[in-house]
MDAnalysis code that builds the backbone (N, CA, C; Angstrom):
import MDAnalysis as mda
import numpy as np

u = mda.Universe.empty(378, n_residues=126, atom_resindex=np.repeat(np.arange(126), 3), trajectory=True)
u.add_TopologyAttr("name", ["N", "CA", "C"] * 126)
u.add_TopologyAttr("resid", np.arange(1, 127))
u.add_TopologyAttr("resname", ["GLN", "VAL", "GLU", "LEU", "VAL", "GLU", "SER", "GLY", "GLY", "GLY", "VAL", "VAL", "GLN", "THR", "GLY", "SER", "SER", "LEU", "ARG", "LEU", "SER", "CYS", "THR", "VAL", "SER", "GLY", "GLY", "THR", "PHE", "SER", "SER", "TYR", "PRO", "MET", "GLY", "TRP", "PHE", "ARG", "GLN", "ALA", "PRO", "GLY", "LYS", "GLU", "ARG", "GLU", "PHE", "VAL", "ALA", "GLY", "VAL", "GLY", "VAL", "LEU", "LEU", "GLY", "SER", "LYS", "ARG", "HIS", "ALA", "GLU", "SER", "VAL", "GLN", "GLY", "ARG", "PHE", "THR", "VAL", "SER", "ARG", "ASP", "ASN", "ALA", "LYS", "ASN", "THR", "MET", "TYR", "LEU", "GLN", "MET", "ASN", "SER", "LEU", "THR", "PRO", "GLU", "ASP", "THR", "ALA", "VAL", "TYR", "TYR", "CYS", "ALA", "ALA", "ALA", "THR", "SER", "ARG", "ALA", "ILE", "ALA", "VAL", "PRO", "THR", "VAL", "GLN", "SER", "LEU", "TYR", "THR", "TYR", "TRP", "GLY", "GLN", "GLY", "THR", "GLN", "VAL", "THR", "VAL", "SER", "SER"])
u.atoms.positions = np.array([
    [100.933, 67.659, -49.422],
    [99.903, 68.713, -49.371],
    [98.685, 68.300, -50.124],
    [97.588, 68.324, -49.507],
    [96.358, 67.932, -50.154],
    [95.768, 69.094, -50.934],
    [95.379, 68.867, -52.075],
    [94.748, 69.784, -53.007],
    [93.596, 69.335, -53.650],
    [92.463, 70.178, -53.521],
    [91.187, 69.915, -54.155],
    [90.917, 70.836, -55.345],
    [90.539, 70.361, -56.359],
    [90.256, 71.186, -57.619],
    [88.873, 70.890, -58.133],
    [88.043, 71.887, -58.187],
    [86.663, 71.825, -58.753],
    [86.668, 72.152, -60.157],
    [85.726, 71.542, -60.869],
    [85.569, 71.908, -62.284],
    [84.148, 71.582, -62.755],
    [83.728, 72.233, -63.949],
    [82.430, 71.907, -64.429],
    [81.416, 72.949, -64.277],
    [81.794, 74.025, -63.651],
    [80.821, 75.067, -63.456],
    [80.640, 75.837, -64.785],
    [79.641, 76.759, -64.860],
    [79.394, 77.517, -66.096],
    [78.153, 78.273, -66.021],
    [77.645, 78.869, -67.189],
    [76.468, 79.538, -67.191],
    [75.475, 78.814, -68.053],
    [74.287, 78.587, -67.418],
    [73.304, 77.697, -68.019],
    [71.957, 78.328, -67.876],
    [70.954, 77.782, -68.609],
    [69.644, 78.339, -68.417],
    [68.718, 77.429, -67.451],
    [67.748, 78.125, -66.980],
    [66.831, 77.402, -66.009],
    [66.336, 76.016, -66.707],
    [66.452, 74.997, -65.824],
    [66.001, 73.705, -66.315],
    [67.172, 72.807, -66.935],
    [68.390, 73.425, -67.000],
    [69.494, 72.689, -67.499],
    [70.163, 71.920, -66.396],
    [71.131, 71.166, -66.928],
    [71.924, 70.254, -66.104],
    [73.453, 70.567, -66.070],
    [74.191, 70.340, -65.003],
    [75.547, 70.438, -65.021],
    [76.160, 69.321, -64.160],
    [77.324, 68.937, -64.406],
    [77.990, 68.061, -63.449],
    [79.353, 68.645, -62.995],
    [79.417, 68.900, -61.692],
    [80.640, 69.308, -61.076],
    [81.485, 68.169, -60.733],
    [82.864, 68.321, -60.834],
    [83.860, 67.453, -60.438],
    [84.771, 68.062, -59.401],
    [85.230, 67.169, -58.466],
    [86.253, 67.581, -57.411],
    [87.263, 66.542, -57.429],
    [88.463, 66.845, -57.816],
    [89.596, 65.918, -57.902],
    [90.536, 66.270, -56.812],
    [90.926, 65.242, -56.053],
    [91.876, 65.413, -54.859],
    [93.161, 64.761, -55.166],
    [94.309, 65.558, -54.844],
    [95.622, 65.024, -54.977],
    [96.306, 65.242, -53.684],
    [97.418, 64.494, -53.432],
    [98.327, 64.666, -52.259],
    [97.767, 64.058, -50.984],
    [96.718, 63.334, -51.115],
    [96.131, 62.686, -49.901],
    [95.545, 61.329, -50.230],
    [94.819, 60.736, -49.207],
    [94.223, 59.463, -49.333],
    [92.693, 59.652, -49.623],
    [92.312, 60.004, -50.761],
    [90.994, 60.291, -51.144],
    [89.942, 59.303, -50.578],
    [90.254, 58.000, -50.663],
    [89.257, 56.975, -50.276],
    [88.899, 57.012, -48.819],
    [89.730, 57.679, -47.898],
    [89.556, 57.781, -46.521],
    [88.853, 59.035, -46.094],
    [88.536, 59.978, -46.997],
    [87.964, 61.170, -46.559],
    [86.399, 61.247, -46.944],
    [85.602, 61.523, -45.882],
    [84.220, 62.065, -46.205],
    [84.354, 63.297, -46.910],
    [83.527, 63.356, -47.988],
    [83.612, 64.531, -48.934],
    [82.257, 65.289, -48.887],
    [82.337, 66.584, -49.168],
    [81.115, 67.400, -49.179],
    [81.260, 68.526, -50.241],
    [79.946, 68.868, -50.579],
    [79.795, 69.987, -51.523],
    [79.086, 71.113, -50.708],
    [79.618, 72.349, -50.891],
    [78.950, 73.536, -50.180],
    [78.818, 74.515, -51.383],
    [77.975, 75.581, -51.163],
    [77.833, 76.605, -51.991],
    [77.603, 77.967, -51.355],
    [77.973, 78.954, -51.918],
    [77.700, 80.368, -51.322],
    [77.276, 81.290, -52.442],
    [76.053, 81.832, -52.282],
    [75.522, 82.747, -53.107],
    [75.804, 84.126, -52.698],
    [75.788, 85.081, -53.635],
    [76.095, 86.455, -53.234],
    [75.275, 86.983, -52.013],
    [75.908, 87.504, -51.059],
    [75.198, 88.043, -49.849],
    [74.726, 87.020, -48.942],
    [75.080, 85.744, -49.183],
    [74.519, 84.717, -48.229],
    [75.693, 83.853, -47.687],
    [75.454, 83.215, -46.604],
    [76.345, 82.374, -45.948],
    [76.578, 81.055, -46.750],
    [77.747, 80.430, -46.669],
    [77.978, 79.197, -47.322],
    [77.143, 78.167, -46.661],
    [76.605, 77.240, -47.552],
    [75.600, 76.251, -47.061],
    [76.035, 74.910, -47.584],
    [75.711, 73.980, -46.823],
    [75.881, 72.483, -47.222],
    [74.946, 72.122, -48.332],
    [75.446, 71.475, -49.377],
    [74.651, 70.925, -50.485],
    [74.515, 69.542, -50.482],
    [75.499, 68.772, -50.408],
    [75.453, 67.320, -50.530],
    [76.884, 66.801, -50.038],
    [76.823, 65.520, -49.619],
    [78.090, 64.924, -49.212],
    [78.039, 63.465, -49.335],
    [79.145, 62.796, -49.412],
    [79.269, 61.420, -49.494],
    [80.315, 60.842, -48.554],
    [79.993, 59.851, -47.842],
    [80.936, 59.256, -46.877],
    [81.865, 58.297, -47.383],
    [82.782, 57.805, -46.558],
    [83.716, 56.796, -46.944],
    [82.972, 55.512, -47.484],
    [82.047, 55.124, -46.845],
    [81.099, 54.068, -47.281],
    [80.219, 54.604, -48.418],
    [80.208, 54.056, -49.494],
    [79.499, 54.662, -50.611],
    [78.030, 54.800, -50.393],
    [77.521, 54.013, -49.540],
    [76.072, 54.206, -49.321],
    [75.730, 55.328, -48.469],
    [76.625, 55.913, -47.960],
    [76.395, 57.106, -47.023],
    [76.338, 58.362, -47.881],
    [75.242, 58.992, -48.071],
    [75.075, 60.148, -48.781],
    [74.048, 61.023, -48.117],
    [74.190, 62.292, -48.291],
    [73.257, 63.223, -47.686],
    [73.076, 64.396, -48.757],
    [71.860, 64.943, -48.907],
    [71.541, 65.949, -49.696],
    [70.742, 67.001, -48.990],
    [70.960, 68.248, -49.155],
    [70.133, 69.356, -48.513],
    [68.684, 69.230, -49.087],
    [67.774, 69.675, -48.233],
    [66.421, 69.598, -48.749],
    [66.152, 70.423, -49.994],
    [66.844, 71.524, -50.175],
    [66.755, 72.403, -51.292],
    [67.101, 71.775, -52.557],
    [67.958, 70.710, -52.548],
    [68.407, 70.011, -53.784],
    [67.940, 68.614, -53.948],
    [67.226, 68.055, -52.856],
    [66.846, 66.737, -52.874],
    [65.976, 66.484, -54.067],
    [66.308, 65.339, -54.830],
    [65.594, 64.970, -55.982],
    [66.124, 65.652, -57.258],
    [66.907, 66.632, -57.126],
    [67.590, 67.315, -58.272],
    [68.992, 67.053, -58.404],
    [69.734, 67.089, -57.276],
    [71.178, 66.889, -57.206],
    [71.583, 65.540, -56.766],
    [72.599, 64.963, -57.190],
    [73.038, 63.676, -56.892],
    [74.585, 63.688, -56.604],
    [75.050, 63.404, -55.447],
    [76.441, 63.279, -55.198],
    [76.998, 61.868, -55.323],
    [78.163, 61.692, -55.762],
    [78.820, 60.412, -55.904],
    [80.308, 60.595, -55.870],
    [80.975, 59.453, -55.672],
    [82.445, 59.549, -55.719],
    [82.988, 58.323, -56.452],
    [84.130, 58.460, -57.036],
    [84.877, 57.388, -57.668],
    [86.269, 57.309, -57.079],
    [86.441, 56.455, -56.220],
    [87.758, 56.386, -55.499],
    [88.949, 56.081, -56.416],
    [88.650, 55.278, -57.462],
    [89.754, 55.002, -58.450],
    [90.293, 56.234, -59.147],
    [89.419, 57.214, -59.244],
    [89.757, 58.454, -59.878],
    [90.065, 59.643, -58.963],
    [89.953, 59.329, -57.642],
    [90.156, 60.421, -56.555],
    [89.270, 61.577, -56.838],
    [88.026, 61.298, -57.245],
    [87.033, 62.362, -57.826],
    [85.646, 62.156, -57.099],
    [85.121, 63.296, -56.742],
    [83.771, 63.359, -56.221],
    [83.019, 64.221, -57.337],
    [81.688, 63.830, -57.500],
    [80.831, 64.496, -58.570],
    [79.673, 65.102, -57.852],
    [79.078, 66.046, -58.516],
    [77.697, 66.538, -58.092],
    [77.005, 66.712, -59.374],
    [76.016, 65.717, -59.658],
    [75.064, 65.903, -60.838],
    [74.008, 66.809, -60.474],
    [73.771, 67.903, -61.153],
    [72.785, 68.913, -60.909],
    [71.812, 68.985, -62.085],
    [70.612, 68.713, -61.806],
    [69.459, 68.684, -62.828],
    [68.509, 69.702, -62.410],
    [67.619, 70.123, -63.368],
    [66.525, 71.030, -63.104],
    [67.011, 72.298, -62.414],
    [68.081, 72.856, -62.866],
    [68.714, 74.009, -62.246],
    [67.693, 75.225, -62.284],
    [67.794, 76.072, -61.237],
    [66.975, 77.294, -61.171],
    [67.934, 78.445, -60.798],
    [67.465, 79.623, -60.945],
    [68.266, 80.749, -60.628],
    [68.781, 80.774, -59.129],
    [67.916, 80.060, -58.262],
    [68.386, 80.041, -56.848],
    [69.541, 79.073, -56.630],
    [69.971, 78.341, -57.584],
    [71.093, 77.500, -57.517],
    [72.416, 78.253, -57.899],
    [72.246, 79.512, -58.298],
    [73.449, 80.421, -58.586],
    [74.382, 80.620, -57.490],
    [75.523, 80.186, -57.521],
    [76.504, 80.250, -56.435],
    [77.798, 79.835, -56.840],
    [78.805, 80.163, -55.877],
    [80.065, 79.464, -56.013],
    [80.069, 78.157, -55.296],
    [80.367, 77.029, -55.997],
    [80.334, 75.660, -55.384],
    [81.734, 75.266, -54.907],
    [81.866, 74.882, -53.663],
    [83.056, 74.358, -53.110],
    [83.022, 72.914, -52.760],
    [84.155, 72.255, -52.967],
    [84.165, 70.904, -52.436],
    [85.139, 70.944, -51.238],
    [84.934, 69.911, -50.348],
    [85.670, 69.819, -49.129],
    [85.882, 68.436, -48.731],
    [87.003, 68.228, -47.980],
    [87.375, 66.858, -47.488],
    [87.555, 66.966, -45.974],
    [86.954, 65.880, -45.314],
    [87.066, 65.797, -43.904],
    [88.161, 64.802, -43.562],
    [88.920, 64.967, -42.456],
    [89.901, 63.946, -42.149],
    [89.379, 63.109, -40.979],
    [88.319, 63.448, -40.363],
    [87.622, 62.639, -39.324],
    [86.539, 61.883, -39.796],
    [86.410, 60.611, -39.531],
    [85.289, 59.863, -39.911],
    [84.303, 59.601, -38.717],
    [84.354, 60.477, -37.785],
    [83.434, 60.367, -36.612],
    [82.004, 60.536, -37.057],
    [81.778, 61.401, -38.013],
    [80.464, 61.620, -38.658],
    [80.558, 61.151, -40.098],
    [79.686, 60.343, -40.469],
    [79.786, 59.695, -41.790],
    [79.760, 60.716, -42.873],
    [78.794, 61.711, -42.811],
    [78.697, 62.739, -43.877],
    [78.531, 64.089, -43.067],
    [79.501, 64.778, -42.733],
    [79.336, 66.016, -41.944],
    [78.660, 67.049, -42.883],
    [77.875, 67.841, -42.211],
    [77.113, 68.967, -42.886],
    [77.601, 70.294, -42.449],
    [78.489, 70.304, -41.346],
    [79.058, 71.560, -40.733],
    [80.396, 71.860, -41.345],
    [80.600, 73.119, -41.838],
    [81.698, 73.478, -42.573],
    [83.046, 73.199, -41.677],
    [82.910, 73.503, -40.407],
    [84.098, 73.301, -39.554],
    [84.599, 71.932, -39.354],
    [83.777, 70.981, -39.787],
    [84.301, 69.636, -39.678],
    [85.103, 69.176, -40.832],
    [85.203, 70.071, -41.898],
    [85.994, 69.823, -43.124],
    [87.372, 70.505, -43.008],
    [88.386, 69.721, -43.306],
    [89.773, 70.172, -43.196],
    [90.216, 70.880, -44.493],
    [89.986, 70.255, -45.714],
    [90.639, 70.748, -46.869],
    [89.489, 71.288, -47.806],
    [89.838, 72.331, -48.508],
    [88.784, 72.939, -49.351],
    [89.339, 73.299, -50.775],
    [88.455, 73.329, -51.736],
    [88.918, 73.712, -53.035],
    [88.685, 75.246, -53.257],
    [89.022, 75.678, -54.409],
    [88.936, 77.166, -54.659],
    [87.597, 77.593, -55.100],
    [86.683, 76.689, -55.424],
    [85.315, 76.970, -55.876],
    [85.207, 77.149, -57.369],
    [84.052, 76.856, -57.851],
    [83.635, 76.889, -59.252],
    [82.284, 77.664, -59.380],
    [82.181, 78.549, -60.233],
    [80.973, 79.383, -60.353],
    [79.962, 78.681, -61.183],
    [78.710, 78.635, -60.639],
    [77.619, 78.175, -61.293],
    [76.529, 79.268, -61.439],
    [76.201, 79.637, -62.677],
    [75.246, 80.758, -62.881],
    [73.947, 80.149, -63.677],
    [72.826, 80.339, -63.119],
    [71.643, 79.847, -63.840],
    [70.802, 81.090, -64.245],
    [70.679, 81.267, -65.505],
    [69.837, 82.421, -65.920],
    [68.361, 81.975, -66.126],
    [67.443, 82.980, -65.932],
    [66.073, 82.662, -66.048],
    [65.501, 82.925, -67.543],
])
């Protein structure tokens, strides 16, 4: 059974940084395209960033481009999301997800991801 566990969320002030981690167990992490999504209160879940099986394949949503950086460490079965210059608009529950198909290098659509974590809360105060 594949399990994804996020960590690193918290309450921070505007302009601060956080690094989220997503550790995968029970599967072959290196073979999964991985993604970060977030869901703010009253809003739909949205794609934030993702990293493909080939480490050069990365995508970031426009809203986080230049502030967030996704990465992965296959030796540690872990994906990261470095978040800088946080604003209150970044407040959300952040989820990591793993895709089992490599048809798309870095999927941005939720339905293309098979496994999901339970989420970690990020709150940015003004």
